[in-house]
MOPAC internal coordinates of N, CA, C and O (Angstrom, degrees):
PM7 1SCF
backbone

  N    0.0000 0     0.00 0     0.00 0    0    0    0
  C    1.4608 1     0.00 0     0.00 0    1    0    0
  C    1.5376 1   109.28 1     0.00 0    2    1    0
  O    1.2310 1   121.20 1   -40.56 1    3    2    1
  N    1.3041 1   115.32 1   139.44 1    3    2    1
  C    1.4672 1   119.45 1  -179.47 1    5    3    2
  C    1.5232 1   110.52 1   -68.55 1    6    5    3
  O    1.2310 1   121.10 1   -31.55 1    7    6    5
  N    1.3173 1   115.50 1   148.45 1    7    6    5
  C    1.4645 1   120.29 1  -178.39 1    9    7    6
  C    1.5269 1   112.10 1   -63.86 1   10    9    7
  O    1.2310 1   120.70 1   141.41 1   11   10    9
  N    1.3167 1   116.26 1   -38.59 1   11   10    9
  C    1.4713 1   119.49 1  -175.99 1   13   11   10
  C    1.5196 1   112.36 1   -98.96 1   14   13   11
  O    1.2310 1   119.58 1  -156.84 1   15   14   13
  N    1.3075 1   118.41 1    23.16 1   15   14   13
  C    1.4645 1   122.41 1  -178.14 1   17   15   14
  C    1.5330 1   111.16 1   -56.43 1   18   17   15
  O    1.2310 1   120.57 1   125.99 1   19   18   17
  N    1.3261 1   116.52 1   -54.01 1   19   18   17
  C    1.4631 1   120.29 1  -177.50 1   21   19   18
  C    1.5215 1   111.94 1   -66.28 1   22   21   19
  O    1.2310 1   120.54 1   139.15 1   23   22   21
  N    1.3323 1   116.57 1   -40.85 1   23   22   21
  C    1.4619 1   119.71 1  -179.38 1   25   23   22
  C    1.5310 1   110.98 1   -62.20 1   26   25   23
  O    1.2310 1   121.16 1   136.94 1   27   26   25
  N    1.3298 1   115.39 1   -43.06 1   27   26   25
  C    1.4639 1   120.20 1  -179.33 1   29   27   26
  C    1.5183 1   110.51 1   -64.15 1   30   29   27
  O    1.2310 1   120.25 1   135.27 1   31   30   29
  N    1.3122 1   117.13 1   -44.73 1   31   30   29
  C    1.4621 1   120.16 1   179.75 1   33   31   30
  C    1.5223 1   111.58 1   -67.01 1   34   33   31
  O    1.2310 1   120.20 1   145.63 1   35   34   33
  N    1.3079 1   117.22 1   -34.37 1   35   34   33
  C    1.4630 1   121.07 1   177.31 1   37   35   34
  C    1.5295 1   109.99 1   -63.84 1   38   37   35
  O    1.2310 1   120.55 1   136.45 1   39   38   37
  N    1.3311 1   116.56 1   -43.55 1   39   38   37
  C    1.4632 1   120.45 1   179.46 1   41   39   38
  C    1.5255 1   110.87 1   -63.16 1   42   41   39
  O    1.2310 1   120.63 1   135.90 1   43   42   41
  N    1.3256 1   116.40 1   -44.10 1   43   42   41
  C    1.4667 1   120.12 1   178.44 1   45   43   42
  C    1.5244 1   110.60 1   -62.17 1   46   45   43
  O    1.2310 1   120.89 1   139.81 1   47   46   45
  N    1.3297 1   115.90 1   -40.19 1   47   46   45
  C    1.4698 1   120.45 1   178.80 1   49   47   46
  C    1.5229 1   110.96 1   -62.60 1   50   49   47
  O    1.2310 1   120.75 1   134.99 1   51   50   49
  N    1.3345 1   116.18 1   -45.01 1   51   50   49
  C    1.4649 1   119.89 1  -179.43 1   53   51   50
  C    1.5263 1   110.97 1   -62.06 1   54   53   51
  O    1.2310 1   120.26 1   139.31 1   55   54   53
  N    1.3274 1   117.11 1   -40.69 1   55   54   53
  C    1.4597 1   119.93 1   179.51 1   57   55   54
  C    1.5263 1   111.03 1   -64.97 1   58   57   55
  O    1.2310 1   120.78 1   136.54 1   59   58   57
  N    1.3441 1   116.12 1   -43.46 1   59   58   57
  C    1.4665 1   119.66 1   178.31 1   61   59   58
  C    1.5210 1   110.81 1   -64.36 1   62   61   59
  O    1.2310 1   120.65 1   141.21 1   63   62   61
  N    1.3225 1   116.37 1   -38.79 1   63   62   61
  C    1.4583 1   121.27 1   180.00 1   65   63   62
  C    1.5298 1   110.60 1   -63.22 1   66   65   63
  O    1.2310 1   120.40 1   134.65 1   67   66   65
  N    1.3419 1   116.83 1   -45.35 1   67   66   65
  C    1.4624 1   120.94 1   179.35 1   69   67   66
  C    1.5289 1   110.63 1   -61.47 1   70   69   67
  O    1.2310 1   120.78 1   135.29 1   71   70   69
  N    1.3315 1   116.11 1   -44.71 1   71   70   69
  C    1.4650 1   120.10 1  -179.93 1   73   71   70
  C    1.5262 1   110.29 1   -61.80 1   74   73   71
  O    1.2310 1   120.51 1   139.05 1   75   74   73
  N    1.3369 1   116.63 1   -40.95 1   75   74   73
  C    1.4611 1   121.13 1   179.96 1   77   75   74
  C    1.5280 1   111.00 1   -65.10 1   78   77   75
  O    1.2310 1   120.59 1   137.64 1   79   78   77
  N    1.3360 1   116.47 1   -42.36 1   79   78   77
  C    1.4629 1   119.49 1  -179.87 1   81   79   78
  C    1.5207 1   111.21 1   -64.77 1   82   81   79
  O    1.2310 1   120.18 1   138.91 1   83   82   81
  N    1.3239 1   117.25 1   -41.09 1   83   82   81
  C    1.4635 1   120.88 1   178.63 1   85   83   82
  C    1.5265 1   109.62 1   -62.97 1   86   85   83
  O    1.2310 1   120.84 1   135.12 1   87   86   85
  N    1.3286 1   116.01 1   -44.88 1   87   86   85
  C    1.4570 1   121.32 1   178.90 1   89   87   86
  C    1.5266 1   110.61 1   -61.77 1   90   89   87
  O    1.2310 1   120.68 1   137.23 1   91   90   89
  N    1.3218 1   116.31 1   -42.77 1   91   90   89
  C    1.4574 1   122.00 1  -179.98 1   93   91   90
  C    1.5329 1   110.81 1   -62.52 1   94   93   91
  O    1.2310 1   120.46 1   137.65 1   95   94   93
  N    1.3351 1   116.73 1   -42.35 1   95   94   93
  C    1.4701 1   120.44 1  -179.51 1   97   95   94
  C    1.5194 1   111.37 1   -64.78 1   98   97   95
  O    1.2310 1   120.19 1   145.14 1   99   98   97
  N    1.3327 1   117.24 1   -34.86 1   99   98   97
  C    1.4625 1   120.13 1  -179.93 1  101   99   98
  C    1.5163 1   111.55 1   -71.27 1  102  101   99
  O    1.2310 1   120.30 1   146.82 1  103  102  101
  N    1.3350 1   117.03 1   -33.18 1  103  102  101
  C    1.4562 1   121.23 1  -176.95 1  105  103  102
  C    1.5366 1   112.07 1   -83.38 1  106  105  103
  O    1.2310 1   119.99 1   142.08 1  107  106  105
  N    1.3157 1   117.62 1   -37.92 1  107  106  105
  C    1.4530 1   121.29 1  -170.67 1  109  107  106
  C    1.5372 1   115.95 1   -55.63 1  110  109  107
  O    1.2310 1   118.18 1   138.77 1  111  110  109
  N    1.3359 1   121.08 1   -41.23 1  111  110  109
  C    1.4703 1   118.23 1  -179.75 1  113  111  110
  C    1.5279 1   112.80 1   -61.77 1  114  113  111
  O    1.2310 1   119.91 1   151.78 1  115  114  113
  N    1.3077 1   117.79 1   -28.22 1  115  114  113
  C    1.4585 1   121.24 1  -179.27 1  117  115  114
  C    1.5248 1   110.45 1   -69.90 1  118  117  115
  O    1.2310 1   120.57 1   144.27 1  119  118  117
  N    1.3308 1   116.51 1   -35.73 1  119  118  117
  C    1.4543 1   121.03 1  -173.98 1  121  119  118
  C    1.5309 1   113.89 1   -91.31 1  122  121  119
  O    1.2310 1   119.97 1  -177.41 1  123  122  121
  N    1.3128 1   117.67 1     2.59 1  123  122  121
  C    1.4640 1   118.80 1  -178.93 1  125  123  122
  C    1.5223 1   110.19 1   -66.57 1  126  125  123
  O    1.2310 1   121.11 1   -36.21 1  127  126  125
  N    1.3011 1   115.49 1   143.79 1  127  126  125
  C    1.4619 1   121.70 1   179.76 1  129  127  126
  C    1.5276 1   108.21 1   -94.74 1  130  129  127
  O    1.2310 1   121.01 1   -59.28 1  131  130  129
  N    1.3174 1   115.68 1   120.72 1  131  130  129
  C    1.4630 1   120.23 1   179.81 1  133  131  130
  C    1.5209 1   109.30 1   -88.35 1  134  133  131
  O    1.2310 1   121.14 1   -63.04 1  135  134  133
  N    1.3258 1   115.43 1   116.96 1  135  134  133
  C    1.4684 1   118.77 1   177.80 1  137  135  134
  C    1.5203 1   109.52 1   -80.73 1  138  137  135
  O    1.2310 1   120.13 1   -38.77 1  139  138  137
  N    1.2835 1   117.36 1   141.23 1  139  138  137
  C    1.4605 1   119.58 1   176.97 1  141  139  138
  C    1.5351 1   110.26 1   -67.46 1  142  141  139
  O    1.2310 1   120.56 1   -31.05 1  143  142  141
  N    1.3030 1   116.54 1   148.95 1  143  142  141
  C    1.4657 1   119.98 1   179.81 1  145  143  142
  C    1.5214 1   110.77 1   -65.62 1  146  145  143
  O    1.2310 1   120.63 1   146.98 1  147  146  145
  N    1.3058 1   116.41 1   -33.02 1  147  146  145
  C    1.4558 1   121.16 1   178.45 1  149  147  146
  C    1.5263 1   108.68 1   -87.97 1  150  149  147
  O    1.2310 1   119.89 1   -75.66 1  151  150  149
  N    1.3277 1   117.82 1   104.34 1  151  150  149
  C    1.4707 1   122.42 1  -176.35 1  153  151  150
  C    1.5306 1   112.39 1   -76.03 1  154  153  151
  O    1.2310 1   119.38 1   172.55 1  155  154  153
  N    1.3390 1   118.79 1    -7.45 1  155  154  153
  C    1.4595 1   120.57 1  -176.20 1  157  155  154
  C    1.5345 1   113.00 1   -77.13 1  158  157  155
  O    1.2310 1   120.15 1   174.59 1  159  158  157
  N    1.3154 1   117.31 1    -5.41 1  159  158  157
  C    1.4862 1   119.31 1  -177.44 1  161  159  158
  C    1.4938 1   111.09 1   -68.19 1  162  161  159
  O    1.2310 1   120.10 1   180.00 1  163  162  161

């Protein structure tokens, strides 16, 4: 097993995680559910 196996995979994971979070933040405002001001509906 390579010495830096875990370190390399950790770095790749962090990069994928950051990309996913950025993507998620861009999408989330579009999918928000707007509640009507009048709750009696």
